[in-house]
PDB file with SEQRES, HELIX, SHEET and CRYST1 records, atoms N, CA, C and O in Angstrom:
SEQRES   1 A   69  MET ASN ASN MET PHE PHE LYS GLU VAL VAL GLU LEU GLN          
SEQRES   2 A   69  LYS ASN TYR GLU THR LEU VAL GLU CYS LYS CYS LEU THR          
SEQRES   3 A   69  LYS LYS ALA MET CYS GLU LEU CYS ILE PRO PHE ARG ASP          
SEQRES   4 A   69  LYS TYR ASN LEU THR ASP LEU GLN THR LEU ARG ILE ALA          
SEQRES   5 A   69  ARG LYS GLU MET TYR LEU SER GLU MET ILE SER LEU ALA          
SEQRES   6 A   69  GLU MET GLY GLU                                              
HELIX    1 AA1 ASN A    3  GLU A   21  1                                  19    
HELIX    2 AA2 LYS A   27  LYS A   40  1                                  14    
HELIX    3 AA3 ASP A   45  ALA A   52  1                                   8    
HELIX    4 AA4 LEU A   58  MET A   67  1                                  10    
CRYST1    1.000    1.000    1.000  90.00  90.00  90.00 P 1           1          
ATOM      1  N   MET A   1     -27.935-215.418-110.299  1.00  0.00           N  
ATOM      2  CA  MET A   1     -27.625-216.467-109.338  1.00  0.00           C  
ATOM      3  C   MET A   1     -28.180-216.074-107.969  1.00  0.00           C  
ATOM      4  O   MET A   1     -28.250-214.893-107.627  1.00  0.00           O  
ATOM      5  N   ASN A   2     -28.558-217.050-107.225  1.00  0.00           N  
ATOM      6  CA  ASN A   2     -29.213-216.821-105.949  1.00  0.00           C  
ATOM      7  C   ASN A   2     -28.183-216.665-104.826  1.00  0.00           C  
ATOM      8  O   ASN A   2     -27.695-217.656-104.283  1.00  0.00           O  
ATOM      9  N   ASN A   3     -27.855-215.406-104.480  1.00  0.00           N  
ATOM     10  CA  ASN A   3     -26.882-215.150-103.413  1.00  0.00           C  
ATOM     11  C   ASN A   3     -27.386-215.617-102.058  1.00  0.00           C  
ATOM     12  O   ASN A   3     -26.591-216.007-101.203  1.00  0.00           O  
ATOM     13  N   MET A   4     -28.689-215.583-101.853  1.00  0.00           N  
ATOM     14  CA  MET A   4     -29.264-216.021-100.589  1.00  0.00           C  
ATOM     15  C   MET A   4     -28.965-217.502-100.361  1.00  0.00           C  
ATOM     16  O   MET A   4     -28.706-217.913 -99.230  1.00  0.00           O  
ATOM     17  N   PHE A   5     -28.997-218.301-101.417  1.00  0.00           N  
ATOM     18  CA  PHE A   5     -28.686-219.721-101.314  1.00  0.00           C  
ATOM     19  C   PHE A   5     -27.293-219.907-100.726  1.00  0.00           C  
ATOM     20  O   PHE A   5     -27.109-220.711 -99.812  1.00  0.00           O  
ATOM     21  N   PHE A   6     -26.322-219.179-101.236  1.00  0.00           N  
ATOM     22  CA  PHE A   6     -24.946-219.345-100.777  1.00  0.00           C  
ATOM     23  C   PHE A   6     -24.739-218.798 -99.362  1.00  0.00           C  
ATOM     24  O   PHE A   6     -23.934-219.336 -98.602  1.00  0.00           O  
ATOM     25  N   LYS A   7     -25.450-217.747 -99.013  1.00  0.00           N  
ATOM     26  CA  LYS A   7     -25.398-217.258 -97.632  1.00  0.00           C  
ATOM     27  C   LYS A   7     -25.944-218.313 -96.680  1.00  0.00           C  
ATOM     28  O   LYS A   7     -25.398-218.519 -95.596  1.00  0.00           O  
ATOM     29  N   GLU A   8     -27.007-218.972 -97.078  1.00  0.00           N  
ATOM     30  CA  GLU A   8     -27.593-220.014 -96.234  1.00  0.00           C  
ATOM     31  C   GLU A   8     -26.720-221.268 -96.204  1.00  0.00           C  
ATOM     32  O   GLU A   8     -26.703-221.981 -95.201  1.00  0.00           O  
ATOM     33  N   VAL A   9     -26.001-221.542 -97.282  1.00  0.00           N  
ATOM     34  CA  VAL A   9     -25.045-222.654 -97.285  1.00  0.00           C  
ATOM     35  C   VAL A   9     -23.967-222.400 -96.241  1.00  0.00           C  
ATOM     36  O   VAL A   9     -23.632-223.293 -95.463  1.00  0.00           O  
ATOM     37  N   VAL A  10     -23.427-221.195 -96.219  1.00  0.00           N  
ATOM     38  CA  VAL A  10     -22.392-220.846 -95.241  1.00  0.00           C  
ATOM     39  C   VAL A  10     -22.928-221.003 -93.823  1.00  0.00           C  
ATOM     40  O   VAL A  10     -22.244-221.545 -92.955  1.00  0.00           O  
ATOM     41  N   GLU A  11     -24.139-220.534 -93.588  1.00  0.00           N  
ATOM     42  CA  GLU A  11     -24.752-220.640 -92.261  1.00  0.00           C  
ATOM     43  C   GLU A  11     -24.974-222.102 -91.873  1.00  0.00           C  
ATOM     44  O   GLU A  11     -24.709-222.491 -90.735  1.00  0.00           O  
ATOM     45  N   LEU A  12     -25.455-222.904 -92.811  1.00  0.00           N  
ATOM     46  CA  LEU A  12     -25.657-224.335 -92.568  1.00  0.00           C  
ATOM     47  C   LEU A  12     -24.337-225.008 -92.202  1.00  0.00           C  
ATOM     48  O   LEU A  12     -24.276-225.791 -91.253  1.00  0.00           O  
ATOM     49  N   GLN A  13     -23.288-224.704 -92.950  1.00  0.00           N  
ATOM     50  CA  GLN A  13     -21.983-225.311 -92.685  1.00  0.00           C  
ATOM     51  C   GLN A  13     -21.415-224.880 -91.340  1.00  0.00           C  
ATOM     52  O   GLN A  13     -20.832-225.696 -90.625  1.00  0.00           O  
ATOM     53  N   LYS A  14     -21.577-223.613 -90.990  1.00  0.00           N  
ATOM     54  CA  LYS A  14     -21.100-223.138 -89.682  1.00  0.00           C  
ATOM     55  C   LYS A  14     -21.853-223.823 -88.548  1.00  0.00           C  
ATOM     56  O   LYS A  14     -21.249-224.242 -87.561  1.00  0.00           O  
ATOM     57  N   ASN A  15     -23.159-223.935 -88.687  1.00  0.00           N  
ATOM     58  CA  ASN A  15     -23.963-224.579 -87.648  1.00  0.00           C  
ATOM     59  C   ASN A  15     -23.640-226.064 -87.536  1.00  0.00           C  
ATOM     60  O   ASN A  15     -23.629-226.616 -86.435  1.00  0.00           O  
ATOM     61  N   TYR A  16     -23.379-226.704 -88.650  1.00  0.00           N  
ATOM     62  CA  TYR A  16     -22.999-228.115 -88.628  1.00  0.00           C  
ATOM     63  C   TYR A  16     -21.665-228.291 -87.895  1.00  0.00           C  
ATOM     64  O   TYR A  16     -21.523-229.182 -87.058  1.00  0.00           O  
ATOM     65  N   GLU A  17     -20.699-227.441 -88.215  1.00  0.00           N  
ATOM     66  CA  GLU A  17     -19.391-227.500 -87.548  1.00  0.00           C  
ATOM     67  C   GLU A  17     -19.535-227.291 -86.039  1.00  0.00           C  
ATOM     68  O   GLU A  17     -18.861-227.952 -85.249  1.00  0.00           O  
ATOM     69  N   THR A  18     -20.408-226.379 -85.650  1.00  0.00           N  
ATOM     70  CA  THR A  18     -20.649-226.129 -84.223  1.00  0.00           C  
ATOM     71  C   THR A  18     -21.181-227.383 -83.540  1.00  0.00           C  
ATOM     72  O   THR A  18     -20.745-227.729 -82.443  1.00  0.00           O  
ATOM     73  N   LEU A  19     -22.123-228.063 -84.188  1.00  0.00           N  
ATOM     74  CA  LEU A  19     -22.655-229.295 -83.616  1.00  0.00           C  
ATOM     75  C   LEU A  19     -21.572-230.358 -83.459  1.00  0.00           C  
ATOM     76  O   LEU A  19     -21.523-231.064 -82.451  1.00  0.00           O  
ATOM     77  N   VAL A  20     -20.712-230.464 -84.455  1.00  0.00           N  
ATOM     78  CA  VAL A  20     -19.628-231.452 -84.402  1.00  0.00           C  
ATOM     79  C   VAL A  20     -18.642-231.101 -83.289  1.00  0.00           C  
ATOM     80  O   VAL A  20     -18.237-231.970 -82.516  1.00  0.00           O  
ATOM     81  N   GLU A  21     -18.261-229.832 -83.211  1.00  0.00           N  
ATOM     82  CA  GLU A  21     -17.268-229.402 -82.225  1.00  0.00           C  
ATOM     83  C   GLU A  21     -17.758-229.562 -80.790  1.00  0.00           C  
ATOM     84  O   GLU A  21     -16.973-229.902 -79.904  1.00  0.00           O  
ATOM     85  N   CYS A  22     -19.024-229.325 -80.555  1.00  0.00           N  
ATOM     86  CA  CYS A  22     -19.542-229.439 -79.184  1.00  0.00           C  
ATOM     87  C   CYS A  22     -20.034-230.851 -78.875  1.00  0.00           C  
ATOM     88  O   CYS A  22     -20.600-231.111 -77.814  1.00  0.00           O  
ATOM     89  N   LYS A  23     -19.804-231.752 -79.823  1.00  0.00           N  
ATOM     90  CA  LYS A  23     -20.229-233.151 -79.672  1.00  0.00           C  
ATOM     91  C   LYS A  23     -21.738-233.251 -79.424  1.00  0.00           C  
ATOM     92  O   LYS A  23     -22.201-234.091 -78.652  1.00  0.00           O  
ATOM     93  N   CYS A  24     -22.486-232.384 -80.088  1.00  0.00           N  
ATOM     94  CA  CYS A  24     -23.945-232.336 -79.961  1.00  0.00           C  
ATOM     95  C   CYS A  24     -24.636-232.845 -81.229  1.00  0.00           C  
ATOM     96  O   CYS A  24     -25.823-232.598 -81.438  1.00  0.00           O  
ATOM     97  N   LEU A  25     -23.891-233.547 -82.060  1.00  0.00           N  
ATOM     98  CA  LEU A  25     -24.429-233.984 -83.346  1.00  0.00           C  
ATOM     99  C   LEU A  25     -25.274-235.244 -83.162  1.00  0.00           C  
ATOM    100  O   LEU A  25     -24.791-236.364 -83.325  1.00  0.00           O  
ATOM    101  N   THR A  26     -26.529-235.037 -82.824  1.00  0.00           N  
ATOM    102  CA  THR A  26     -27.480-236.134 -82.690  1.00  0.00           C  
ATOM    103  C   THR A  26     -28.343-236.160 -83.947  1.00  0.00           C  
ATOM    104  O   THR A  26     -28.344-235.220 -84.741  1.00  0.00           O  
ATOM    105  N   LYS A  27     -29.070-237.250 -84.108  1.00  0.00           N  
ATOM    106  CA  LYS A  27     -29.970-237.346 -85.254  1.00  0.00           C  
ATOM    107  C   LYS A  27     -31.001-236.217 -85.214  1.00  0.00           C  
ATOM    108  O   LYS A  27     -31.311-235.618 -86.244  1.00  0.00           O  
ATOM    109  N   LYS A  28     -31.525-235.933 -84.029  1.00  0.00           N  
ATOM    110  CA  LYS A  28     -32.518-234.872 -83.878  1.00  0.00           C  
ATOM    111  C   LYS A  28     -31.933-233.505 -84.240  1.00  0.00           C  
ATOM    112  O   LYS A  28     -32.566-232.726 -84.952  1.00  0.00           O  
ATOM    113  N   ALA A  29     -30.729-233.217 -83.751  1.00  0.00           N  
ATOM    114  CA  ALA A  29     -30.083-231.933 -84.049  1.00  0.00           C  
ATOM    115  C   ALA A  29     -29.801-231.801 -85.545  1.00  0.00           C  
ATOM    116  O   ALA A  29     -29.974-230.731 -86.129  1.00  0.00           O  
ATOM    117  N   MET A  30     -29.363-232.903 -86.154  1.00  0.00           N  
ATOM    118  CA  MET A  30     -29.067-232.889 -87.585  1.00  0.00           C  
ATOM    119  C   MET A  30     -30.341-232.633 -88.390  1.00  0.00           C  
ATOM    120  O   MET A  30     -30.332-231.857 -89.346  1.00  0.00           O  
ATOM    121  N   CYS A  31     -31.422-233.282 -88.003  1.00  0.00           N  
ATOM    122  CA  CYS A  31     -32.698-233.078 -88.696  1.00  0.00           C  
ATOM    123  C   CYS A  31     -33.189-231.638 -88.542  1.00  0.00           C  
ATOM    124  O   CYS A  31     -33.633-231.028 -89.514  1.00  0.00           O  
ATOM    125  N   GLU A  32     -33.110-231.095 -87.327  1.00  0.00           N  
ATOM    126  CA  GLU A  32     -33.542-229.714 -87.086  1.00  0.00           C  
ATOM    127  C   GLU A  32     -32.727-228.721 -87.899  1.00  0.00           C  
ATOM    128  O   GLU A  32     -33.242-227.682 -88.313  1.00  0.00           O  
ATOM    129  N   LEU A  33     -31.471-229.031 -88.127  1.00  0.00           N  
ATOM    130  CA  LEU A  33     -30.600-228.150 -88.898  1.00  0.00           C  
ATOM    131  C   LEU A  33     -30.832-228.283 -90.400  1.00  0.00           C  
ATOM    132  O   LEU A  33     -30.924-227.282 -91.111  1.00  0.00           O  
ATOM    133  N   CYS A  34     -30.926-229.511 -90.874  1.00  0.00           N  
ATOM    134  CA  CYS A  34     -30.905-229.756 -92.319  1.00  0.00           C  
ATOM    135  C   CYS A  34     -32.266-229.765 -93.012  1.00  0.00           C  
ATOM    136  O   CYS A  34     -32.370-229.345 -94.164  1.00  0.00           O  
ATOM    137  N   ILE A  35     -33.294-230.229 -92.337  1.00  0.00           N  
ATOM    138  CA  ILE A  35     -34.595-230.381 -93.008  1.00  0.00           C  
ATOM    139  C   ILE A  35     -35.163-229.057 -93.527  1.00  0.00           C  
ATOM    140  O   ILE A  35     -35.645-229.021 -94.659  1.00  0.00           O  
ATOM    141  N   PRO A  36     -35.129-227.969 -92.752  1.00  0.00           N  
ATOM    142  CA  PRO A  36     -35.655-226.709 -93.310  1.00  0.00           C  
ATOM    143  C   PRO A  36     -34.890-226.258 -94.563  1.00  0.00           C  
ATOM    144  O   PRO A  36     -35.499-225.777 -95.519  1.00  0.00           O  
ATOM    145  N   PHE A  37     -33.562-226.412 -94.562  1.00  0.00           N  
ATOM    146  CA  PHE A  37     -32.752-226.044 -95.725  1.00  0.00           C  
ATOM    147  C   PHE A  37     -33.099-226.942 -96.915  1.00  0.00           C  
ATOM    148  O   PHE A  37     -33.285-226.467 -98.035  1.00  0.00           O  
ATOM    149  N   ARG A  38     -33.183-228.235 -96.652  1.00  0.00           N  
ATOM    150  CA  ARG A  38     -33.519-229.204 -97.704  1.00  0.00           C  
ATOM    151  C   ARG A  38     -34.862-228.877 -98.335  1.00  0.00           C  
ATOM    152  O   ARG A  38     -34.990-228.838 -99.559  1.00  0.00           O  
ATOM    153  N   ASP A  39     -35.862-228.643 -97.495  1.00  0.00           N  
ATOM    154  CA  ASP A  39     -37.203-228.370 -98.000  1.00  0.00           C  
ATOM    155  C   ASP A  39     -37.282-227.036 -98.739  1.00  0.00           C  
ATOM    156  O   ASP A  39     -37.962-226.930 -99.759  1.00  0.00           O  
ATOM    157  N   LYS A  40     -36.597-226.032 -98.233  1.00  0.00           N  
ATOM    158  CA  LYS A  40     -36.628-224.703 -98.862  1.00  0.00           C  
ATOM    159  C   LYS A  40     -36.085-224.750-100.276  1.00  0.00           C  
ATOM    160  O   LYS A  40     -36.616-224.089-101.169  1.00  0.00           O  
ATOM    161  N   TYR A  41     -35.019-225.534-100.493  1.00  0.00           N  
ATOM    162  CA  TYR A  41     -34.378-225.574-101.802  1.00  0.00           C  
ATOM    163  C   TYR A  41     -34.667-226.860-102.570  1.00  0.00           C  
ATOM    164  O   TYR A  41     -34.036-227.139-103.589  1.00  0.00           O  
ATOM    165  N   ASN A  42     -35.638-227.650-102.066  1.00  0.00           N  
ATOM    166  CA  ASN A  42     -36.084-228.860-102.756  1.00  0.00           C  
ATOM    167  C   ASN A  42     -34.907-229.786-103.094  1.00  0.00           C  
ATOM    168  O   ASN A  42     -34.755-230.227-104.233  1.00  0.00           O  
ATOM    169  N   LEU A  43     -34.088-230.065-102.090  1.00  0.00           N  
ATOM    170  CA  LEU A  43     -32.922-230.927-102.265  1.00  0.00           C  
ATOM    171  C   LEU A  43     -33.204-232.308-101.702  1.00  0.00           C  
ATOM    172  O   LEU A  43     -34.178-232.515-100.978  1.00  0.00           O  
ATOM    173  N   THR A  44     -32.339-233.246-102.046  1.00  0.00           N  
ATOM    174  CA  THR A  44     -32.426-234.568-101.449  1.00  0.00           C  
ATOM    175  C   THR A  44     -31.688-234.541-100.110  1.00  0.00           C  
ATOM    176  O   THR A  44     -30.931-233.614 -99.822  1.00  0.00           O  
ATOM    177  N   ASP A  45     -31.920-235.566 -99.305  1.00  0.00           N  
ATOM    178  CA  ASP A  45     -31.188-235.681 -98.038  1.00  0.00           C  
ATOM    179  C   ASP A  45     -29.684-235.733 -98.298  1.00  0.00           C  
ATOM    180  O   ASP A  45     -28.906-235.077 -97.605  1.00  0.00           O  
ATOM    181  N   LEU A  46     -29.281-236.517 -99.300  1.00  0.00           N  
ATOM    182  CA  LEU A  46     -27.863-236.664 -99.599  1.00  0.00           C  
ATOM    183  C   LEU A  46     -27.236-235.340-100.036  1.00  0.00           C  
ATOM    184  O   LEU A  46     -26.142-234.999 -99.587  1.00  0.00           O  
ATOM    185  N   GLN A  47     -27.908-234.601-100.892  1.00  0.00           N  
ATOM    186  CA  GLN A  47     -27.379-233.298-101.316  1.00  0.00           C  
ATOM    187  C   GLN A  47     -27.203-232.373-100.119  1.00  0.00           C  
ATOM    188  O   GLN A  47     -26.185-231.692 -99.997  1.00  0.00           O  
ATOM    189  N   THR A  48     -28.183-232.352 -99.250  1.00  0.00           N  
ATOM    190  CA  THR A  48     -28.133-231.483 -98.079  1.00  0.00           C  
ATOM    191  C   THR A  48     -26.993-231.879 -97.145  1.00  0.00           C  
ATOM    192  O   THR A  48     -26.267-231.014 -96.656  1.00  0.00           O  
ATOM    193  N   LEU A  49     -26.832-233.158 -96.898  1.00  0.00           N  
ATOM    194  CA  LEU A  49     -25.739-233.623 -96.041  1.00  0.00           C  
ATOM    195  C   LEU A  49     -24.376-233.325 -96.654  1.00  0.00           C  
ATOM    196  O   LEU A  49     -23.448-232.937 -95.945  1.00  0.00           O  
ATOM    197  N   ARG A  50     -24.253-233.503 -97.946  1.00  0.00           N  
ATOM    198  CA  ARG A  50     -22.973-233.208 -98.613  1.00  0.00           C  
ATOM    199  C   ARG A  50     -22.626-231.730 -98.494  1.00  0.00           C  
ATOM    200  O   ARG A  50     -21.462-231.375 -98.309  1.00  0.00           O  
ATOM    201  N   ILE A  51     -23.627-230.876 -98.601  1.00  0.00           N  
ATOM    202  CA  ILE A  51     -23.394-229.435 -98.449  1.00  0.00           C  
ATOM    203  C   ILE A  51     -22.979-229.134 -97.017  1.00  0.00           C  
ATOM    204  O   ILE A  51     -21.990-228.437 -96.789  1.00  0.00           O  
ATOM    205  N   ALA A  52     -23.729-229.656 -96.049  1.00  0.00           N  
ATOM    206  CA  ALA A  52     -23.426-229.379 -94.636  1.00  0.00           C  
ATOM    207  C   ALA A  52     -22.027-229.854 -94.261  1.00  0.00           C  
ATOM    208  O   ALA A  52     -21.325-229.189 -93.500  1.00  0.00           O  
ATOM    209  N   ARG A  53     -21.628-230.993 -94.790  1.00  0.00           N  
ATOM    210  CA  ARG A  53     -20.323-231.576 -94.458  1.00  0.00           C  
ATOM    211  C   ARG A  53     -19.183-231.054 -95.325  1.00  0.00           C  
ATOM    212  O   ARG A  53     -18.044-231.503 -95.192  1.00  0.00           O  
ATOM    213  N   LYS A  54     -19.482-230.113 -96.210  1.00  0.00           N  
ATOM    214  CA  LYS A  54     -18.496-229.542 -97.142  1.00  0.00           C  
ATOM    215  C   LYS A  54     -17.913-230.612 -98.055  1.00  0.00           C  
ATOM    216  O   LYS A  54     -16.716-230.621 -98.341  1.00  0.00           O  
ATOM    217  N   GLU A  55     -18.781-231.512 -98.507  1.00  0.00           N  
ATOM    218  CA  GLU A  55     -18.375-232.591 -99.403  1.00  0.00           C  
ATOM    219  C   GLU A  55     -18.826-232.350-100.836  1.00  0.00           C  
ATOM    220  O   GLU A  55     -18.584-233.182-101.710  1.00  0.00           O  
ATOM    221  N   MET A  56     -19.474-231.227-101.081  1.00  0.00           N  
ATOM    222  CA  MET A  56     -19.971-230.930-102.417  1.00  0.00           C  
ATOM    223  C   MET A  56     -19.126-229.822-103.042  1.00  0.00           C  
ATOM    224  O   MET A  56     -18.832-228.806-102.411  1.00  0.00           O  
ATOM    225  N   TYR A  57     -18.751-230.043-104.279  1.00  0.00           N  
ATOM    226  CA  TYR A  57     -17.972-229.038-105.001  1.00  0.00           C  
ATOM    227  C   TYR A  57     -18.817-227.793-105.238  1.00  0.00           C  
ATOM    228  O   TYR A  57     -20.041-227.868-105.345  1.00  0.00           O  
ATOM    229  N   LEU A  58     -18.155-226.661-105.316  1.00  0.00           N  
ATOM    230  CA  LEU A  58     -18.835-225.395-105.571  1.00  0.00           C  
ATOM    231  C   LEU A  58     -19.600-225.453-106.893  1.00  0.00           C  
ATOM    232  O   LEU A  58     -20.710-224.931-106.990  1.00  0.00           O  
ATOM    233  N   SER A  59     -19.021-226.075-107.897  1.00  0.00           N  
ATOM    234  CA  SER A  59     -19.693-226.181-109.197  1.00  0.00           C  
ATOM    235  C   SER A  59     -21.027-226.920-109.080  1.00  0.00           C  
ATOM    236  O   SER A  59     -21.990-226.571-109.763  1.00  0.00           O  
ATOM    237  N   GLU A  60     -21.087-227.931-108.224  1.00  0.00           N  
ATOM    238  CA  GLU A  60     -22.344-228.650-108.009  1.00  0.00           C  
ATOM    239  C   GLU A  60     -23.368-227.753-107.317  1.00  0.00           C  
ATOM    240  O   GLU A  60     -24.550-227.773-107.662  1.00  0.00           O  
ATOM    241  N   MET A  61     -22.911-226.966-106.339  1.00  0.00           N  
ATOM    242  CA  MET A  61     -23.825-226.059-105.637  1.00  0.00           C  
ATOM    243  C   MET A  61     -24.345-224.981-106.584  1.00  0.00           C  
ATOM    244  O   MET A  61     -25.508-224.590-106.492  1.00  0.00           O  
ATOM    245  N   ILE A  62     -23.513-224.506-107.478  1.00  0.00           N  
ATOM    246  CA  ILE A  62     -23.949-223.515-108.464  1.00  0.00           C  
ATOM    247  C   ILE A  62     -25.042-224.102-109.340  1.00  0.00           C  
ATOM    248  O   ILE A  62     -26.038-223.436-109.621  1.00  0.00           O  
ATOM    249  N   SER A  63     -24.864-225.341-109.774  1.00  0.00           N  
ATOM    250  CA  SER A  63     -25.882-226.006-110.585  1.00  0.00           C  
ATOM    251  C   SER A  63     -27.204-226.120-109.834  1.00  0.00           C  
ATOM    252  O   SER A  63     -28.271-225.877-110.399  1.00  0.00           O  
ATOM    253  N   LEU A  64     -27.126-226.491-108.558  1.00  0.00           N  
ATOM    254  CA  LEU A  64     -28.340-226.579-107.734  1.00  0.00           C  
ATOM    255  C   LEU A  64     -29.019-225.226-107.605  1.00  0.00           C  
ATOM    256  O   LEU A  64     -30.241-225.124-107.716  1.00  0.00           O  
ATOM    257  N   ALA A  65     -28.230-224.195-107.370  1.00  0.00           N  
ATOM    258  CA  ALA A  65     -28.784-222.841-107.210  1.00  0.00           C  
ATOM    259  C   ALA A  65     -29.443-222.373-108.497  1.00  0.00           C  
ATOM    260  O   ALA A  65     -30.495-221.734-108.459  1.00  0.00           O  
ATOM    261  N   GLU A  66     -28.842-222.680-109.624  1.00  0.00           N  
ATOM    262  CA  GLU A  66     -29.403-222.263-110.920  1.00  0.00           C  
ATOM    263  C   GLU A  66     -30.690-223.023-111.229  1.00  0.00           C  
ATOM    264  O   GLU A  66     -31.615-222.471-111.824  1.00  0.00           O  
ATOM    265  N   MET A  67     -30.745-224.288-110.823  1.00  0.00           N  
ATOM    266  CA  MET A  67     -31.970-225.075-111.054  1.00  0.00           C  
ATOM    267  C   MET A  67     -33.120-224.533-110.224  1.00  0.00           C  
ATOM    268  O   MET A  67     -34.276-224.624-110.637  1.00  0.00           O  
ATOM    269  N   GLY A  68     -32.819-223.967-109.055  1.00  0.00           N  
ATOM    270  CA  GLY A  68     -33.847-223.444-108.166  1.00  0.00           C  
ATOM    271  C   GLY A  68     -34.395-222.092-108.581  1.00  0.00           C  
ATOM    272  O   GLY A  68     -35.402-221.637-108.039  1.00  0.00           O  
ATOM    273  N   GLU A  69     -33.754-221.456-109.522  1.00  0.00           N  
ATOM    274  CA  GLU A  69     -34.199-220.114-109.935  1.00  0.00           C  
ATOM    275  C   GLU A  69     -35.428-220.163-110.794  1.00  0.00           C  
ATOM    276  O   GLU A  69     -35.924-219.120-111.221  1.00  0.00           O  
TER     277      GLU A  69                                                      
END                                                                             
């Protein structure tokens, strides 16, 4: 299993929370945060947003990580 994927998920979620808390969540900020992660792991926009917002179950993330291996 790809441990780096899960480390980057945690980082993505922390950065997303920071944007929300500081009221800096603009479309540009969201794109700068999510697009590199999305492209690196070949995800859809929806999958990436669900991960960032903590709306995706761990089992789904495991499936994504295994598909990327």
